[in-house]
C-alpha positions as CSV (number, residue, x, y, z in Angstrom):
1,M,0.2,-0.3,0.3
2,I,3.0,2.4,1.3
3,R,4.2,1.6,-2.4
4,R,1.3,2.3,-4.6
5,L,1.3,5.9,-2.3
6,K,4.7,6.5,-3.0
7,A,4.4,5.9,-6.3
8,A,1.4,8.1,-7.0
9,W,2.6,10.9,-5.0
10,L,5.8,10.7,-7.7
11,Y,3.6,10.5,-10.9
12,L,1.5,13.8,-9.6
13,Q,5.2,15.3,-8.9
14,R,5.8,15.1,-12.2
15,Y,2.7,15.4,-14.6
16,P,0.3,17.7,-12.0
17,Y,-3.4,17.8,-12.4
18,V,-4.3,21.3,-14.2
19,A,-8.1,22.4,-13.7
20,L,-9.7,23.3,-16.8
21,P,-12.5,25.9,-17.0
22,D,-15.6,25.4,-18.0
23,G,-15.9,26.1,-21.9
24,Y,-12.1,25.1,-21.9
25,W,-12.4,23.5,-25.4
26,T,-14.6,25.0,-28.2
27,N,-16.3,24.1,-31.1
28,A,-13.5,25.9,-33.1
29,D,-11.1,23.6,-31.3
30,A,-13.5,20.5,-32.3
31,K,-13.3,21.9,-35.9
32,A,-9.8,22.9,-35.9
33,L,-9.1,19.3,-35.0
34,S,-11.0,17.8,-37.1
35,N,-9.4,19.3,-40.2
36,F,-5.8,18.2,-38.7
37,M,-7.5,14.7,-38.0
38,G,-8.6,14.3,-41.8
39,S,-5.6,15.6,-43.3
40,D,-2.5,13.0,-44.3
41,T,-0.5,13.6,-41.2
42,G,-3.3,13.1,-38.9
43,A,-4.9,9.6,-40.9
44,K,-0.6,8.8,-39.7
45,I,-1.4,10.3,-36.0
46,R,-4.8,7.8,-35.9
47,N,-3.1,4.9,-37.1
48,M,0.0,4.9,-34.9
49,R,-2.5,5.6,-31.9
50,W,-4.2,2.3,-32.7
51,N,-1.2,0.5,-32.9
52,R,-0.8,1.5,-29.6
53,V,-4.1,0.4,-28.7
54,Y,-3.9,-3.3,-30.2
55,E,-0.2,-3.4,-29.0
56,A,-1.1,-2.8,-25.6
57,Q,-3.9,-5.5,-25.7
58,Q,-1.6,-8.2,-27.2
59,R,0.7,-7.6,-24.2
60,A,-2.0,-7.3,-21.3
61,V,-3.3,-10.9,-22.8
62,T,0.3,-12.5,-23.6
63,D,2.7,-10.7,-20.8
64,R,2.5,-13.0,-17.5
65,N,4.9,-11.0,-15.7
66,D,2.1,-8.2,-13.9
67,P,-1.4,-9.2,-15.9
68,A,-2.9,-6.6,-14.1
69,Y,-1.1,-4.3,-14.8
70,A,-0.5,-4.5,-18.2
71,A,-4.4,-4.7,-18.6
72,G,-4.8,-1.5,-16.7
73,I,-2.1,0.0,-19.2
74,A,-4.6,-1.4,-22.5
75,F,-7.7,0.1,-20.5
76,G,-6.2,3.2,-19.9
77,I,-4.9,3.8,-23.6
78,L,-8.1,2.9,-24.9
79,G,-10.0,4.8,-23.1
80,V,-7.4,8.2,-23.6
81,T,-7.9,7.1,-27.7
82,H,-12.0,7.4,-26.8
83,E,-11.6,10.8,-25.0
84,E,-9.9,12.2,-28.0
85,D,-12.5,11.2,-30.2
86,Q,-15.1,13.2,-28.2
87,L,-13.1,16.0,-28.7
88,L,-13.9,15.7,-32.3
89,R,-17.2,16.7,-31.3
90,I,-19.3,20.0,-32.5
91,S,-22.4,21.0,-30.1
92,L,-25.1,23.0,-31.9
93,P,-26.7,25.7,-30.2
94,E,-29.8,24.5,-28.8
95,S,-31.9,26.4,-31.3
96,E,-29.9,25.0,-34.5
97,S,-29.9,21.5,-31.9
98,Q,-33.7,21.4,-32.3
99,E,-34.4,22.1,-35.8
100,N,-31.3,19.1,-37.0
101,N,-33.0,16.1,-35.1
102,T,-35.6,15.7,-37.7
103,Q,-32.6,15.1,-40.4
104,P,-31.5,11.5,-40.7
105,N,-28.5,10.7,-38.8
106,S,-28.7,13.9,-37.1
107,G,-26.9,13.8,-33.1
108,Q,-24.3,11.1,-34.4
109,F,-20.8,11.2,-33.6
110,R,-19.0,9.3,-36.6
111,S,-15.3,8.5,-35.5
112,V,-12.5,9.5,-37.8
113,N,-10.8,6.5,-37.0
114,R,-12.4,4.3,-39.4
Protein backbone atom coordinates (compact mmCIF):
# COMPACT_ATOMS: atom_id res chain seq x y z
CA MET A 1 0.00 0.00 0.00
CA ILE A 2 2.79 2.43 0.90
CA ARG A 3 4.56 1.58 -2.35
CA ARG A 4 1.46 2.50 -4.37
CA LEU A 5 0.98 5.76 -2.50
CA LYS A 6 4.61 6.67 -3.09
CA ALA A 7 4.26 5.87 -6.79
CA ALA A 8 1.11 8.00 -7.03
CA TRP A 9 2.81 10.88 -5.21
CA LEU A 10 5.86 10.71 -7.50
CA TYR A 11 3.62 10.60 -10.57
CA LEU A 12 1.71 13.70 -9.44
CA GLN A 13 5.00 15.50 -8.82
CA ARG A 14 6.03 14.92 -12.41
CA TYR A 15 2.61 15.31 -14.05
CA PRO A 16 0.55 17.72 -11.94
CA TYR A 17 -3.19 17.98 -12.37
CA VAL A 18 -4.31 20.96 -14.47
CA ALA A 19 -7.75 22.38 -13.69
CA LEU A 20 -9.54 23.40 -16.87
CA PRO A 21 -12.28 26.03 -16.80
CA ASP A 22 -15.77 25.34 -18.16
CA GLY A 23 -15.95 25.90 -21.89
CA TYR A 24 -12.21 25.31 -22.30
CA TRP A 25 -12.71 23.15 -25.42
CA THR A 26 -14.81 25.06 -27.96
CA ASN A 27 -16.47 24.22 -31.25
CA ALA A 28 -13.65 26.05 -33.05
CA ASP A 29 -11.17 23.71 -31.34
CA ALA A 30 -13.23 20.68 -32.39
CA LYS A 31 -13.38 21.89 -36.00
CA ALA A 32 -9.64 22.58 -36.09
CA LEU A 33 -8.89 19.13 -34.65
CA SER A 34 -11.30 17.51 -37.08
CA ASN A 35 -9.62 19.24 -40.04
CA PHE A 36 -6.22 18.12 -38.81
CA MET A 37 -7.30 14.52 -38.15
CA GLY A 38 -8.72 14.40 -41.69
CA SER A 39 -5.36 15.35 -43.19
CA ASP A 40 -2.63 12.90 -44.20
CA THR A 41 -0.65 13.70 -41.04
CA GLY A 42 -3.76 13.22 -38.91
CA ALA A 43 -4.36 9.83 -40.53
CA LYS A 44 -0.80 8.82 -39.65
CA ILE A 45 -1.31 9.85 -36.03
CA ARG A 46 -4.61 7.92 -35.87
CA ASN A 47 -2.95 4.80 -37.25
CA MET A 48 -0.02 5.08 -34.82
CA ARG A 49 -2.42 5.67 -31.91
CA TRP A 50 -4.54 2.62 -32.76
CA ASN A 51 -1.39 0.52 -33.14
CA ARG A 52 -0.48 1.50 -29.57
CA VAL A 53 -3.92 0.34 -28.42
CA TYR A 54 -3.54 -3.01 -30.18
CA GLU A 55 0.02 -3.51 -28.92
CA ALA A 56 -1.01 -2.73 -25.34
CA GLN A 57 -3.95 -5.11 -25.56
CA GLN A 58 -1.75 -7.86 -27.00
CA ARG A 59 0.82 -7.39 -24.21
CA ALA A 60 -1.97 -7.52 -21.63
CA VAL A 61 -3.01 -10.92 -22.95
CA THR A 62 0.42 -12.46 -23.54
CA ASP A 63 2.63 -10.95 -20.82
CA ARG A 64 2.56 -13.02 -17.64
CA ASN A 65 4.76 -10.80 -15.45
CA ASP A 66 1.96 -8.58 -14.15
CA PRO A 67 -1.25 -9.18 -16.12
CA ALA A 68 -3.43 -6.89 -13.97
CA TYR A 69 -1.02 -3.99 -14.53
CA ALA A 70 -0.76 -4.69 -18.27
CA ALA A 71 -4.54 -4.90 -18.63
CA GLY A 72 -4.84 -1.55 -16.83
CA ILE A 73 -2.37 0.03 -19.25
CA ALA A 74 -4.28 -1.34 -22.25
CA PHE A 75 -7.59 -0.10 -20.87
CA GLY A 76 -6.07 3.31 -20.12
CA ILE A 77 -4.71 3.72 -23.63
CA LEU A 78 -8.07 2.76 -25.07
CA GLY A 79 -9.79 5.26 -22.77
CA VAL A 80 -7.50 8.07 -23.89
CA THR A 81 -8.16 7.18 -27.52
CA HIS A 82 -11.91 7.39 -26.95
CA GLU A 83 -11.50 10.69 -25.10
CA GLU A 84 -9.60 12.13 -28.06
CA ASP A 85 -12.46 11.05 -30.33
CA GLN A 86 -14.91 12.85 -28.04
CA LEU A 87 -12.95 16.07 -28.58
CA LEU A 88 -14.01 15.96 -32.22
CA ARG A 89 -17.68 16.49 -31.31
CA ILE A 90 -19.15 19.83 -32.27
CA SER A 91 -22.12 20.88 -30.19
CA LEU A 92 -24.85 22.88 -31.87
CA PRO A 93 -26.56 25.79 -30.19
CA GLU A 94 -29.86 24.77 -28.57
CA SER A 95 -32.01 26.40 -31.28
CA GLU A 96 -30.16 24.66 -34.12
CA SER A 97 -30.05 21.29 -32.36
CA GLN A 98 -33.88 21.25 -32.13
CA GLU A 99 -34.21 22.00 -35.86
CA ASN A 100 -31.63 19.43 -36.94
CA ASN A 101 -33.04 16.52 -34.93
CA THR A 102 -35.44 15.72 -37.78
CA GLN A 103 -32.64 15.05 -40.26
CA PRO A 104 -31.33 11.49 -40.74
CA ASN A 105 -28.13 10.73 -38.80
CA SER A 106 -28.52 13.91 -36.77
CA GLY A 107 -26.83 13.78 -33.42
CA GLN A 108 -24.70 10.79 -34.42
CA PHE A 109 -20.97 11.08 -34.05
CA ARG A 110 -18.85 9.59 -36.82
CA SER A 111 -15.34 8.76 -35.71
CA VAL A 112 -12.48 9.58 -38.05
CA ASN A 113 -10.80 6.35 -36.94
CA ARG A 114 -12.70 4.07 -39.27
